[in-house]
C-alpha positions in Angstrom: -43.7 -82.0 70.5 -47.2 -80.6 69.8 -45.8 -78.0 67.3 -44.5 -80.8 65.0 -47.9 -82.4 64.9 -49.7 -79.2 64.4 -47.4 -78.5 61.4 -48.0 -81.9 59.7 -51.8 -81.4 60.2 -51.9 -78.2 58.3 -52.2 -80.0 55.0 -55.7 -81.0 56.0 -56.6 -77.2 56.1 -58.9 -77.2 53.1 -61.5 -79.1 55.1 -61.6 -76.3 57.6 -62.8 -74.0 54.9 -65.8 -76.3 54.8 -66.4 -75.6 58.5 -65.4 -79.2 59.4 -63.0 -80.6 62.0 -60.1 -82.3 60.2 -59.7 -86.1 60.5 -56.0 -85.9 61.2 -55.9 -85.4 65.0 -52.5 -86.8 66.2 -52.5 -85.7 69.8 -49.7 -83.7 71.5 -46.6 -85.7 72.0 -44.1 -86.8 69.3 -41.8 -89.5 70.8 -38.2 -89.8 69.7 -37.5 -86.1 69.4 -36.1 -85.5 72.9 -32.7 -86.8 73.9 -33.0 -89.5 76.6 -30.8 -87.7 79.1 -33.0 -84.6 79.0 -35.4 -86.5 81.2 -32.7 -87.4 83.8 -32.3 -85.9 87.3 -29.3 -83.5 87.1 -28.0 -80.9 89.6 -30.5 -78.4 91.2 -31.1 -75.1 89.4 -32.5 -73.7 86.2 -32.2 -75.4 82.8 -32.7 -73.5 79.6 -33.4 -75.5 76.4 -33.8 -74.4 72.8 -35.0 -77.1 70.3 -35.0 -76.4 66.5 -36.8 -78.8 64.1 -36.7 -78.9 60.3 -39.6 -81.0 59.0 -40.3 -82.7 55.7 -43.4 -84.9 55.2 -44.6 -86.5 52.0 -47.8 -88.5 52.0 -50.6 -89.8 54.2 -50.7 -93.5 55.1 -54.0 -95.3 55.5 -55.2 -97.8 58.1 -53.4 -100.6 56.3 -50.1 -98.7 56.4 -50.2 -98.0 52.6 -49.7 -94.5 51.1 -52.9 -93.0 49.9 -53.1 -92.7 46.1 -56.8 -92.3 45.8 -59.7 -92.0 48.2 -63.4 -92.2 47.4 -65.9 -91.2 50.2 -69.6 -91.3 49.5 -70.7 -87.7 49.5 -68.1 -86.7 52.1 -65.6 -84.0 51.0 -62.2 -85.6 51.8 -59.4 -87.4 50.1 -55.8 -86.3 50.3 -54.0 -88.2 47.6 -50.7 -86.3 47.5 -49.1 -83.8 49.9 -45.9 -82.1 50.8 -44.9 -80.3 53.9 -41.7 -78.6 54.9 -40.9 -76.1 57.6 -39.3 -75.0 60.8 -40.4 -75.3 64.5 -38.6 -73.6 67.3 -39.3 -74.7 70.9 -37.7 -72.6 73.7 -38.2 -74.0 77.2 -37.1 -73.4 80.8 -37.1 -76.0 83.6 -36.3 -75.8 87.3 -35.1 -78.7 89.4 -35.2 -78.0 93.2 -34.0 -79.6 96.4 -37.5 -79.5 97.8 -38.6 -83.1 98.4 -42.0 -84.7 97.6 -42.3 -88.4 98.4 -38.6 -88.6 98.7 -38.0 -87.1 95.2 -37.0 -83.7 94.1 -39.6 -81.3 92.7 -39.3 -80.0 89.2 -41.3 -77.9 86.7 -41.1 -76.7 83.1 -42.6 -74.1 80.7 -42.3 -74.5 76.9 -43.4 -72.3 74.0 -43.7 -73.2 70.3 -43.1 -71.1 67.2 -44.0 -72.6 63.7 -43.1 -71.5 60.2 -44.4 -74.1 57.6 -45.1 -74.4 53.9 -47.5 -77.0 52.6 -49.2 -78.2 49.4 -51.8 -80.9 48.9 -53.8 -82.5 46.1 -57.4 -83.2 47.3 -60.6 -84.6 46.0 -63.5 -82.1 46.5 -65.7 -83.4 43.7 -62.8 -82.8 41.4 -59.0 -82.7 41.9 -57.8 -79.4 43.4 -54.3 -78.5 44.4 -53.8 -75.9 47.1 -50.9 -74.6 49.0 -50.2 -72.2 51.9 -47.9 -71.0 54.6 -48.6 -70.7 58.3 -46.5 -69.1 61.0 -46.9 -67.9 64.5 -46.8 -69.0 68.2 -48.5 -72.3 68.8 -49.8 -73.9 72.0 -48.1 -73.5 75.3 -46.8 -76.5 77.3 -46.7 -76.4 81.1 -45.4 -79.1 83.5 -46.3 -77.8 86.9 -45.6 -81.1 88.7 -42.6 -83.3 88.3 -40.8 -85.5 90.8 -37.4 -87.1 90.2 -35.8 -89.9 92.1 -32.1 -90.7 91.7 -31.1 -94.1 93.2 -27.4 -94.4 94.0 -26.4 -92.9 90.6 -27.6 -96.1 89.0 -31.3 -95.4 88.3 -33.3 -92.2 87.6 -37.1 -92.2 87.7 -39.1 -89.1 86.9 -42.9 -88.6 87.2 -44.3 -85.6 85.4 -47.8 -84.2 84.7 -47.9 -81.9 81.6 -50.7 -79.7 80.3 -50.8 -78.7 76.6 -52.8 -75.4 76.7 -54.6 -74.3 73.4 -53.1 -70.8 73.3 -52.2 -71.0 69.6 -54.6 -69.6 67.0 -57.3 -72.1 66.2 -60.7 -71.8 64.4 -62.4 -74.9 62.9 -63.6 -72.7 60.0 -60.1 -71.3 59.3 -57.6 -72.7 56.9 -54.8 -71.1 58.8 -54.2 -72.5 62.3 -51.1 -72.8 64.5 -52.8 -74.4 67.4 -54.7 -77.7 67.8 -57.7 -76.2 69.6 -58.0 -78.6 72.6 -56.3 -79.4 76.0 -54.1 -82.4 76.4 -53.3 -83.8 79.9 -50.1 -85.9 79.8 -48.6 -88.4 82.3 -45.0 -89.4 81.7 -42.7 -91.8 83.7 -39.2 -91.9 82.2 -36.7 -94.4 83.6 -32.9 -94.4 83.0 -30.6 -97.2 84.1 -26.8 -96.3 84.2 -23.8 -98.5 83.7 -20.0 -97.9 83.5 -20.1 -94.9 85.9 -23.0 -93.4 84.0 -21.3 -93.3 80.7 -23.9 -95.8 79.4 -27.6 -95.1 79.9 -30.6 -97.4 78.9 -33.8 -95.4 78.9 -37.5 -96.1 78.5 -40.2 -93.4 78.4 -43.9 -94.3 78.6 -46.3 -91.5 77.9 -50.1 -91.3 78.3 -52.1 -88.5 76.6 -55.7 -87.7 77.6 -57.2 -85.3 75.1 -60.1 -82.9 75.6 -62.9 -81.6 73.4 -62.1 -79.1 70.6 -62.8 -75.6 71.8 -65.3 -74.7 69.1 -66.7 -78.0 67.9 -68.4 -81.1 69.6 -65.5 -83.5 69.0 -63.2 -85.1 71.5 -59.9 -86.5 70.1 -58.9 -90.0 71.0 -56.3 -90.7 73.7 -52.8 -91.9 72.9 -50.1 -94.0 74.5 -46.4 -93.7 73.4 -43.4 -95.7 74.2 -39.8 -94.8 73.4 -36.7 -96.7 74.4 -33.0 -96.5 73.6 -29.4 -96.2 74.6 -27.1 -93.2 75.2 -23.4 -93.8 75.3 -20.6 -91.3 76.1 -17.6 -92.1 73.8 -15.5 -89.5 75.7 -16.3 -87.1 78.5 -17.6 -84.6 76.0 -19.0 -86.7 73.2 -22.3 -88.7 73.4 -24.2 -90.8 70.8 -27.8 -92.0 71.1 -30.2 -94.4 69.4 -33.9 -94.4 70.1 -36.9 -96.4 68.8 -40.3 -94.8 69.4 -44.0 -95.8 69.0 -47.4 -94.0 69.3 -50.8 -95.7 69.3 -54.2 -94.2 69.5 -56.0 -96.1 72.3 -59.5 -94.6 72.1 -61.8 -93.4 69.3 -62.5 -89.9 68.3 -66.0 -89.1 69.4 -68.6 -86.4 69.1 -71.2 -84.9 66.6 -68.4 -83.2 64.6 -66.5 -86.5 64.0 -67.9 -86.7 60.4 -65.2 -89.2 59.3 -66.9 -92.1 61.1 -67.7 -94.7 58.5 -65.2 -93.2 56.0 -61.7 -94.4 55.1 -60.4 -92.1 57.8 -62.3 -94.0 60.5 -59.5 -95.9 62.1 -57.2 -95.5 65.1 -53.8 -94.1 64.0 -50.3 -95.1 64.9 -46.7 -94.1 64.1 -43.3 -95.8 64.6 -40.0 -93.9 64.4 -36.3 -94.3 64.8 -34.0 -91.5 66.0 -30.2 -91.1 66.2 -28.4 -88.2 67.8 -25.0 -86.9 68.7 -24.4 -84.6 71.7 -21.3 -82.8 72.9 -20.1 -80.4 75.6 -18.0 -77.7 73.8 -15.3 -77.3 76.4 -17.5 -76.2 79.3 -19.9 -77.9 81.7 -22.7 -75.4 81.4 -23.5 -75.8 77.7 -24.5 -78.8 75.7 -25.3 -79.0 72.0 -27.1 -81.8 70.1 -28.0 -82.8 66.5 -30.6 -85.4 65.7 -32.4 -87.1 62.9 -35.8 -88.8 63.3 -37.6 -90.8 60.6 -41.0 -92.4 60.7 -40.6 -95.9 59.2 -44.2 -96.9 59.6 -47.5 -95.1 59.9 -51.2 -96.0 60.0 -53.9 -93.3 59.4 -51.1 -90.8 59.7 -48.4 -88.9 57.9 -44.8 -90.0 57.7 -42.2 -87.4 58.5 -38.4 -86.9 58.5 -37.2 -84.4 61.1 -33.7 -83.0 61.5 -33.1 -81.1 64.7 -30.4 -79.3 66.7 -30.8 -78.2 70.2 -28.9 -76.5 73.1 -29.0 -77.0 76.8 -27.8 -74.1 79.0 -27.2 -74.6 82.7 -26.6 -71.1 84.1 -26.0 -72.4 87.7 -22.9 -74.3 86.5 -21.1 -71.2 85.3 -18.1 -70.7 87.5 -17.0 -67.2 88.4 
C-alpha cells in the first residue's frame, strides 16, 4: 500500500526543508499486506474493503543490509543515524466484479483511498547532530484500478490481470517537511494466481507485481521501477476460520535518475530491497456477507530501506450476498 510507504518516508522530511528530493523513494506497493484470497475471483457484485494498519519502524538499513549508525557524506546534507516512526493508516476501498467478459474473463475495477496519521522522530547529521520530530496526517494518494480481468478455471485455478494507477492526489511539495503524498504517478501491472485443493479449502498463491514510476511533479527526478513477488498458503480450518502465511519480496530494478537525484555517489546511491513475512487469521462471523481479518507483517531484511513491523485488521463486506 502506498500509504504505508509514504508514512515510513516521512522521517526523511528534514531534507525537504533544504529544497531537496529525499533519497528514500520506495515506490507504491508494499507486498505481504493484502490477504491472498482478496485477489481471487468471487461472485459478481460490489466488494467493500476497509484496511487498518498500525506501523512501527525503527532504523534505516544501508546497501549492505546493516543498520545505519553513522553516515558521512562529503558536503552533502544527509545521514539518518537513528529514527522512530509509529502511526495509523486507513485504506477504504470498493471493487466491482461483473459478468461482462473480456478475453473470456470477467471484468473488474477498484477504487482505493488512503488516510494517514503518523508520528516520527529522527536524529540526523546536518553539519551537527540534530533531533527533529513531527506529525503528519491527511488524505494521501488515490489508487484506481480501471482494468482487471479474472479467469476462474474449473474452481481449481484463479488468474487475475490488473492495471492500477497510483495518482498523486495527496499533498506533496519537495520544499515541505509535511507531505502525505509521494508526488509522482505509478503504473502497476499485477498478475495474481491461486491454485486450489481440497474443494478450495487450501489455496496456494503467487502475486508478481511490476511498478513503473513517473517523474516527481515539482522536481526533475524519476524514481526507479520495482518488481515485487509474494507467495504463500491459505488454509480454511473450518468453514468460517482461515489461516494464512505469506513471504514477500521487493526489488528496485532500475536506478533513480534526473538532475534532482543528488544522492548519486553518496551512501544512499544503491538500489533498495525489502523482504517480509506475514501471517494472518480470517473468519466469517456467522454470515456469508462479512469477513474479518487480523494480520502481522514484519520485514526481516532490508537494503537501502527502512524495516517495519505492521499490525493490521481489515473487513470485507459483500452487500450482494445479504439475503432478505
